[in-house]
N, C-alpha and C positions, 0 to 999 in steps of 0.2 A: 360506399365501398364496404365490401365484407372481406373478412380475413379468414384464412383457414385455421384450424386449431394447430396445426404443425407451425405454421407460420407465427402465430401469436406466441406459442412456447418458446420458439426460437428467439425472439425477439425479448421476451421476459428473461431467458436465460442469459442473453447478451447483456442486458442492462444489469441483471444481478451480479454477474461475473465482473464487470466494470466497476460497480459500486463497491465490491468486495475489495478489488485490487486498489481503488482510490483510498479506501479506508485504511488497508494495511500500508500503503506507502505514507499516509499522513501519520500513522501510529509510529512508524520507523522513523520518521522525522522528529517527532516529539521524543522519541527515545533517545536519539542523537543528541537532542539539545540537553537533555537531562544529564546524559553521560558527560557532555562537555562541561556542563556546570559543576559536576561532582570531581572530574579528574583533570579538568583544564585542557585535555587535548582536544584539538579540533581536526576536521577532515577525517583523513583515512590514516593518519599517523599512529593512532592506537593500534592499528593492524600490524604494523611494523615491529611494534614493541611485543607483540605476542599477548597482550591483555584483551 
């Protein structure tokens, strides 16, 4: 089966976007864990305090 260049480009872009989104999500998770260890606040309570 042969793929057109447009289809190949679309698939590559889709994969890259989803990989970047997943990496950013995990980075945010790690940042939340670090913040929780530093200030002891869990969940979204820190947003209510304004910090």
